[in-house]
CHARMM internal coordinates of N, CA and C (Angstrom, degrees):
IC EDIT
DIST 1 N 1 CA 1.4785
DIST 1 CA 1 C 1.5370
ANGL 1 N 1 CA 1 C 108.68
DIST 1 C 2 N 1.3003
ANGL 1 CA 1 C 2 N 116.05
DIHE 1 N 1 CA 1 C 2 N -27.29
DIST 2 N 2 CA 1.4823
ANGL 1 C 2 N 2 CA 118.31
DIHE 1 CA 1 C 2 N 2 CA -179.62
DIST 2 CA 2 C 1.5366
ANGL 2 N 2 CA 2 C 109.21
DIHE 1 C 2 N 2 CA 2 C -67.30
DIST 2 C 3 N 1.2997
ANGL 2 CA 2 C 3 N 116.62
DIHE 2 N 2 CA 2 C 3 N -32.56
DIST 3 N 3 CA 1.4800
ANGL 2 C 3 N 3 CA 119.36
DIHE 2 CA 2 C 3 N 3 CA -179.00
DIST 3 CA 3 C 1.5339
ANGL 3 N 3 CA 3 C 109.93
DIHE 2 C 3 N 3 CA 3 C -72.76
DIST 3 C 4 N 1.3140
ANGL 3 CA 3 C 4 N 116.02
DIHE 3 N 3 CA 3 C 4 N -30.89
DIST 4 N 4 CA 1.4837
ANGL 3 C 4 N 4 CA 119.46
DIHE 3 CA 3 C 4 N 4 CA -179.46
DIST 4 CA 4 C 1.5359
ANGL 4 N 4 CA 4 C 110.21
DIHE 3 C 4 N 4 CA 4 C -78.30
DIST 4 C 5 N 1.3146
ANGL 4 CA 4 C 5 N 115.92
DIHE 4 N 4 CA 4 C 5 N -29.79
DIST 5 N 5 CA 1.4896
ANGL 4 C 5 N 5 CA 118.71
DIHE 4 CA 4 C 5 N 5 CA -178.41
DIST 5 CA 5 C 1.5361
ANGL 5 N 5 CA 5 C 110.77
DIHE 4 C 5 N 5 CA 5 C -64.40
DIST 5 C 6 N 1.3185
ANGL 5 CA 5 C 6 N 119.11
DIHE 5 N 5 CA 5 C 6 N -55.24
DIST 6 N 6 CA 1.4749
ANGL 5 C 6 N 6 CA 121.08
DIHE 5 CA 5 C 6 N 6 CA -179.59
DIST 6 CA 6 C 1.5264
ANGL 6 N 6 CA 6 C 111.18
DIHE 5 C 6 N 6 CA 6 C -64.54
DIST 6 C 7 N 1.3020
ANGL 6 CA 6 C 7 N 116.52
DIHE 6 N 6 CA 6 C 7 N -37.63
DIST 7 N 7 CA 1.4800
ANGL 6 C 7 N 7 CA 120.24
DIHE 6 CA 6 C 7 N 7 CA -178.90
DIST 7 CA 7 C 1.5292
ANGL 7 N 7 CA 7 C 109.34
DIHE 6 C 7 N 7 CA 7 C -66.10
DIST 7 C 8 N 1.3177
ANGL 7 CA 7 C 8 N 116.70
DIHE 7 N 7 CA 7 C 8 N -40.72
DIST 8 N 8 CA 1.4823
ANGL 7 C 8 N 8 CA 119.86
DIHE 7 CA 7 C 8 N 8 CA -178.44
DIST 8 CA 8 C 1.5298
ANGL 8 N 8 CA 8 C 109.26
DIHE 7 C 8 N 8 CA 8 C -70.72
DIST 8 C 9 N 1.3128
ANGL 8 CA 8 C 9 N 116.21
DIHE 8 N 8 CA 8 C 9 N -33.13
DIST 9 N 9 CA 1.4800
ANGL 8 C 9 N 9 CA 119.06
DIHE 8 CA 8 C 9 N 9 CA -178.76
DIST 9 CA 9 C 1.5326
ANGL 9 N 9 CA 9 C 109.65
DIHE 8 C 9 N 9 CA 9 C -72.67
DIST 9 C 10 N 1.3294
ANGL 9 CA 9 C 10 N 116.34
DIHE 9 N 9 CA 9 C 10 N -41.71
DIST 10 N 10 CA 1.4801
ANGL 9 C 10 N 10 CA 120.25
DIHE 9 CA 9 C 10 N 10 CA -178.76
DIST 10 CA 10 C 1.5354
ANGL 10 N 10 CA 10 C 109.52
DIHE 9 C 10 N 10 CA 10 C -75.74
DIST 10 C 11 N 1.3032
ANGL 10 CA 10 C 11 N 116.03
DIHE 10 N 10 CA 10 C 11 N -45.68
DIST 11 N 11 CA 1.4877
ANGL 10 C 11 N 11 CA 120.05
DIHE 10 CA 10 C 11 N 11 CA -178.34
DIST 11 CA 11 C 1.5193
ANGL 11 N 11 CA 11 C 110.25
DIHE 10 C 11 N 11 CA 11 C -127.47
DIST 11 C 12 N 1.3128
ANGL 11 CA 11 C 12 N 118.31
DIHE 11 N 11 CA 11 C 12 N 80.08
DIST 12 N 12 CA 1.4716
ANGL 11 C 12 N 12 CA 121.34
DIHE 11 CA 11 C 12 N 12 CA 179.21
DIST 12 CA 12 C 1.5281
ANGL 12 N 12 CA 12 C 110.12
DIHE 11 C 12 N 12 CA 12 C -62.84
DIST 12 C 13 N 1.3153
ANGL 12 CA 12 C 13 N 116.36
DIHE 12 N 12 CA 12 C 13 N -26.32
DIST 13 N 13 CA 1.4800
ANGL 12 C 13 N 13 CA 120.45
DIHE 12 CA 12 C 13 N 13 CA 179.62
DIST 13 CA 13 C 1.5275
ANGL 13 N 13 CA 13 C 109.16
DIHE 12 C 13 N 13 CA 13 C -132.38
DIST 13 C 14 N 1.3334
ANGL 13 CA 13 C 14 N 116.89
DIHE 13 N 13 CA 13 C 14 N 84.21
DIST 14 N 14 CA 1.4764
ANGL 13 C 14 N 14 CA 120.35
DIHE 13 CA 13 C 14 N 14 CA -178.47
DIST 14 CA 14 C 1.5247
ANGL 14 N 14 CA 14 C 111.28
DIHE 13 C 14 N 14 CA 14 C -62.04
DIST 14 C 15 N 1.3252
ANGL 14 CA 14 C 15 N 116.95
DIHE 14 N 14 CA 14 C 15 N -29.46
DIST 15 N 15 CA 1.4752
ANGL 14 C 15 N 15 CA 119.27
DIHE 14 CA 14 C 15 N 15 CA -178.81
DIST 15 CA 15 C 1.5378
ANGL 15 N 15 CA 15 C 110.32
DIHE 14 C 15 N 15 CA 15 C -95.31
DIST 15 C 16 N 1.3125
ANGL 15 CA 15 C 16 N 115.90
DIHE 15 N 15 CA 15 C 16 N -20.23
DIST 16 N 16 CA 1.4851
ANGL 15 C 16 N 16 CA 118.68
DIHE 15 CA 15 C 16 N 16 CA -177.63
DIST 16 CA 16 C 1.5241
ANGL 16 N 16 CA 16 C 111.53
DIHE 15 C 16 N 16 CA 16 C -75.35
DIST 16 C 17 N 1.3490
ANGL 16 CA 16 C 17 N 117.15
DIHE 16 N 16 CA 16 C 17 N -57.22
DIST 17 N 17 CA 1.4803
ANGL 16 C 17 N 17 CA 120.93
DIHE 16 CA 16 C 17 N 17 CA -177.47
DIST 17 CA 17 C 1.5185
ANGL 17 N 17 CA 17 C 111.16
DIHE 16 C 17 N 17 CA 17 C -63.55
DIST 17 C 18 N 1.3303
ANGL 17 CA 17 C 18 N 116.75
DIHE 17 N 17 CA 17 C 18 N -37.07
DIST 18 N 18 CA 1.4873
ANGL 17 C 18 N 18 CA 119.82
DIHE 17 CA 17 C 18 N 18 CA -178.27
DIST 18 CA 18 C 1.5334
ANGL 18 N 18 CA 18 C 109.35
DIHE 17 C 18 N 18 CA 18 C -68.54
DIST 18 C 19 N 1.3119
ANGL 18 CA 18 C 19 N 116.82
DIHE 18 N 18 CA 18 C 19 N -46.66
DIST 19 N 19 CA 1.4778
ANGL 18 C 19 N 19 CA 120.10
DIHE 18 CA 18 C 19 N 19 CA -177.63
DIST 19 CA 19 C 1.5310
ANGL 19 N 19 CA 19 C 109.37
DIHE 18 C 19 N 19 CA 19 C -72.26
DIST 19 C 20 N 1.3158
ANGL 19 CA 19 C 20 N 116.44
DIHE 19 N 19 CA 19 C 20 N -42.71
DIST 20 N 20 CA 1.4797
ANGL 19 C 20 N 20 CA 120.22
DIHE 19 CA 19 C 20 N 20 CA -177.13
DIST 20 CA 20 C 1.5311
ANGL 20 N 20 CA 20 C 109.64
DIHE 19 C 20 N 20 CA 20 C -70.45
DIST 20 C 21 N 1.3191
ANGL 20 CA 20 C 21 N 117.04
DIHE 20 N 20 CA 20 C 21 N -41.07
DIST 21 N 21 CA 1.4760
ANGL 20 C 21 N 21 CA 120.08
DIHE 20 CA 20 C 21 N 21 CA -177.80
DIST 21 CA 21 C 1.5340
ANGL 21 N 21 CA 21 C 109.65
DIHE 20 C 21 N 21 CA 21 C -71.55
DIST 21 C 22 N 1.3138
ANGL 21 CA 21 C 22 N 116.77
DIHE 21 N 21 CA 21 C 22 N -35.69
DIST 22 N 22 CA 1.4777
ANGL 21 C 22 N 22 CA 119.89
DIHE 21 CA 21 C 22 N 22 CA -178.35
DIST 22 CA 22 C 1.5332
ANGL 22 N 22 CA 22 C 109.74
DIHE 21 C 22 N 22 CA 22 C -74.97
DIST 22 C 23 N 1.3094
ANGL 22 CA 22 C 23 N 117.40
DIHE 22 N 22 CA 22 C 23 N -33.14
DIST 23 N 23 CA 1.4925
ANGL 22 C 23 N 23 CA 119.73
DIHE 22 CA 22 C 23 N 23 CA -177.88
DIST 23 CA 23 C 1.5354
ANGL 23 N 23 CA 23 C 110.57
DIHE 22 C 23 N 23 CA 23 C -69.80
DIST 23 C 24 N 1.3224
ANGL 23 CA 23 C 24 N 118.55
DIHE 23 N 23 CA 23 C 24 N -55.30
DIST 24 N 24 CA 1.4712
ANGL 23 C 24 N 24 CA 120.65
DIHE 23 CA 23 C 24 N 24 CA -178.08
DIST 24 CA 24 C 1.5285
ANGL 24 N 24 CA 24 C 111.33
DIHE 23 C 24 N 24 CA 24 C -62.74
DIST 24 C 25 N 1.3054
ANGL 24 CA 24 C 25 N 116.97
DIHE 24 N 24 CA 24 C 25 N -35.76
DIST 25 N 25 CA 1.4811
ANGL 24 C 25 N 25 CA 119.84
DIHE 24 CA 24 C 25 N 25 CA -178.86
DIST 25 CA 25 C 1.5256
ANGL 25 N 25 CA 25 C 109.47
DIHE 24 C 25 N 25 CA 25 C -67.60
DIST 25 C 26 N 1.3215
ANGL 25 CA 25 C 26 N 116.65
DIHE 25 N 25 CA 25 C 26 N -43.49
DIST 26 N 26 CA 1.4842
ANGL 25 C 26 N 26 CA 119.71
DIHE 25 CA 25 C 26 N 26 CA -178.41
DIST 26 CA 26 C 1.5336
ANGL 26 N 26 CA 26 C 109.38
DIHE 25 C 26 N 26 CA 26 C -72.15
DIST 26 C 27 N 1.3008
ANGL 26 CA 26 C 27 N 116.69
DIHE 26 N 26 CA 26 C 27 N -41.95
DIST 27 N 27 CA 1.4805
ANGL 26 C 27 N 27 CA 120.30
DIHE 26 CA 26 C 27 N 27 CA -177.75
DIST 27 CA 27 C 1.5401
ANGL 27 N 27 CA 27 C 109.28
DIHE 26 C 27 N 27 CA 27 C -69.21
DIST 27 C 28 N 1.3310
ANGL 27 CA 27 C 28 N 116.37
DIHE 27 N 27 CA 27 C 28 N -38.71
DIST 28 N 28 CA 1.4727
ANGL 27 C 28 N 28 CA 119.44
DIHE 27 CA 27 C 28 N 28 CA -177.96
DIST 28 CA 28 C 1.5275
ANGL 28 N 28 CA 28 C 110.17
DIHE 27 C 28 N 28 CA 28 C -72.92
DIST 28 C 29 N 1.3151
ANGL 28 CA 28 C 29 N 117.41
DIHE 28 N 28 CA 28 C 29 N -35.95
DIST 29 N 29 CA 1.4763
ANGL 28 C 29 N 29 CA 120.25
DIHE 28 CA 28 C 29 N 29 CA -178.91
DIST 29 CA 29 C 1.5287
ANGL 29 N 29 CA 29 C 109.80
DIHE 28 C 29 N 29 CA 29 C -79.37
DIST 29 C 30 N 1.2994
ANGL 29 CA 29 C 30 N 117.49
DIHE 29 N 29 CA 29 C 30 N -28.57
DIST 30 N 30 CA 1.5015
ANGL 29 C 30 N 30 CA 119.96
DIHE 29 CA 29 C 30 N 30 CA -175.83
DIST 30 CA 30 C 1.5498
ANGL 30 N 30 CA 30 C 108.48
DIHE 29 C 30 N 30 CA 30 C -67.07
DIST 30 C 31 N 1.3049
ANGL 30 CA 30 C 31 N 118.66
DIHE 30 N 30 CA 30 C 31 N -54.16
DIST 31 N 31 CA 1.4720
ANGL 30 C 31 N 31 CA 120.57
DIHE 30 CA 30 C 31 N 31 CA -177.70
DIST 31 CA 31 C 1.5355
ANGL 31 N 31 CA 31 C 110.48
DIHE 30 C 31 N 31 CA 31 C -64.30
DIST 31 C 32 N 1.3077
ANGL 31 CA 31 C 32 N 117.47
DIHE 31 N 31 CA 31 C 32 N -35.72
DIST 32 N 32 CA 1.4854
ANGL 31 C 32 N 32 CA 120.67
DIHE 31 CA 31 C 32 N 32 CA -179.84
DIST 32 CA 32 C 1.5327
ANGL 32 N 32 CA 32 C 109.24
DIHE 31 C 32 N 32 CA 32 C -67.68
DIST 32 C 33 N 1.3052
ANGL 32 CA 32 C 33 N 116.48
DIHE 32 N 32 CA 32 C 33 N -45.20
DIST 33 N 33 CA 1.4730
ANGL 32 C 33 N 33 CA 120.02
DIHE 32 CA 32 C 33 N 33 CA -178.59
DIST 33 CA 33 C 1.5384
ANGL 33 N 33 CA 33 C 109.23
DIHE 32 C 33 N 33 CA 33 C -65.75
DIST 33 C 34 N 1.3245
ANGL 33 CA 33 C 34 N 116.26
DIHE 33 N 33 CA 33 C 34 N -39.93
DIST 34 N 34 CA 1.4754
ANGL 33 C 34 N 34 CA 120.44
DIHE 33 CA 33 C 34 N 34 CA -179.40
DIST 34 CA 34 C 1.5190
ANGL 34 N 34 CA 34 C 110.28
DIHE 33 C 34 N 34 CA 34 C -65.20
DIST 34 C 35 N 1.3131
ANGL 34 CA 34 C 35 N 116.08
DIHE 34 N 34 CA 34 C 35 N -41.65
DIST 35 N 35 CA 1.4772
ANGL 34 C 35 N 35 CA 119.33
DIHE 34 CA 34 C 35 N 35 CA -179.15
DIST 35 CA 35 C 1.5317
ANGL 35 N 35 CA 35 C 110.00
DIHE 34 C 35 N 35 CA 35 C -63.09
DIST 35 C 36 N 1.3191
ANGL 35 CA 35 C 36 N 116.03
DIHE 35 N 35 CA 35 C 36 N -41.80
DIST 36 N 36 CA 1.4818
ANGL 35 C 36 N 36 CA 119.84
DIHE 35 CA 35 C 36 N 36 CA -178.32
DIST 36 CA 36 C 1.5393
ANGL 36 N 36 CA 36 C 109.34
DIHE 35 C 36 N 36 CA 36 C -69.82
DIST 36 C 37 N 1.3237
ANGL 36 CA 36 C 37 N 115.90
DIHE 36 N 36 CA 36 C 37 N -40.50
DIST 37 N 37 CA 1.4780
ANGL 36 C 37 N 37 CA 119.70
DIHE 36 CA 36 C 37 N 37 CA -178.14
DIST 37 CA 37 C 1.5330
ANGL 37 N 37 CA 37 C 109.37
DIHE 36 C 37 N 37 CA 37 C -69.24
DIST 37 C 38 N 1.3118
ANGL 37 CA 37 C 38 N 117.06
DIHE 37 N 37 CA 37 C 38 N -36.29
DIST 38 N 38 CA 1.4754
ANGL 37 C 38 N 38 CA 120.40
DIHE 37 CA 37 C 38 N 38 CA -179.00
DIST 38 CA 38 C 1.5354
ANGL 38 N 38 CA 38 C 109.33
DIHE 37 C 38 N 38 CA 38 C -66.98
DIST 38 C 39 N 1.3236
ANGL 38 CA 38 C 39 N 115.23
DIHE 38 N 38 CA 38 C 39 N -41.50
DIST 39 N 39 CA 1.4795
ANGL 38 C 39 N 39 CA 119.60
DIHE 38 CA 38 C 39 N 39 CA -178.07
DIST 39 CA 39 C 1.5238
ANGL 39 N 39 CA 39 C 108.79
DIHE 38 C 39 N 39 CA 39 C -70.51
END
COOR INIT
IC SEED 1 N 1 CA 1 C
IC BUILD
């Protein structure tokens, strides 16, 4: 239970932050990179 306590405190959503952080970063960088490459 001690291993779950620190893990839950540091990462309450192991799938939320990873999926949410990876989605906005990829989506935000994709359109920006495309705009620069197109220009």
